[in-house]
N, C-alpha and C positions, 0 to 999 in steps of 0.2 A: 482449512486455511491454517498454515503454520507460520508463525512469526519468527521461529528460531533461525531460519535462513537469513534473516535480515540482521541478526545480532552477531554474525560471524566477525565482522569488523570491530576492532577495538573502539569503544565509545559509541557505537551505534545503539540507539534505543528504539524499541518497538513496543507499542501498546495497543490494546484492543479495549474499546469502550462499548458496552452493551446497554442500550436504552430500550424502552418499551416498543418503540416503532422503528428503530434503526440500530445499526452497528457502525462504529467509526474505528478505522485502523489508522494509526499514525506511526510513521517511521522517520527518525531523524538521521539523515545521512551526513550531518555536519555541514561543511561549507564546500560543496563540490563546485568545480569550475564549469562543468557541463552536466546538466541533468534534464531528462525528459520522461514523460509518462504517457502511456497509451492504453486504451482498453479495447481488446479484440475479443469479441464474443464474451466468454466468461473468464478471460485471463487479463490480469493487469501486467503490463510489460514496462519495466523501469530500466532506464539506462543512465548510469551515474559514472562519469569520468571513464567511459569506455567499458564498464562492467555491466552486464545485463542480469536482471533479476526477473523472475516470473512468479506471479502469485495467482493461484486458481481461486476464483470466488466460490463460496459454498453453494450447493444446490438451494434454490429458493431465494437467493439474493436478487432482488428486483431493483431496477432503477439505480444502478451503481454510478457514482460520480467519482472521478479521480482528479487530483491536481497536485502539483509540487511547487512549493514556494519557499525560498530561503533554505533549501536543502531538506525540507520536511515534506514527505509524501503523505497525503491524506486520501483515504478511500472511504466513502460514505455509501452504505448499502441499506436499502429498505426491504421489507418483506421478511419472510421466515428465514431464519439463519440456522 
């Protein structure tokens, strides 16, 4: 999983937090007028103001949850990362 693709835009911040039982990825897209996120198989698909981003989840990432609120994408993954 590479977060560099999300930091192309000026001011976009991407962080990865590793805990004992889970990993959390957070990406701040600022204040988009239109944003959505979907999880298809092992791919997180994010559409922000007409631009699409795809993020492949690592092997062993179980029970992934995604949501976007106030322009911040959050991906929570359990299992071996």
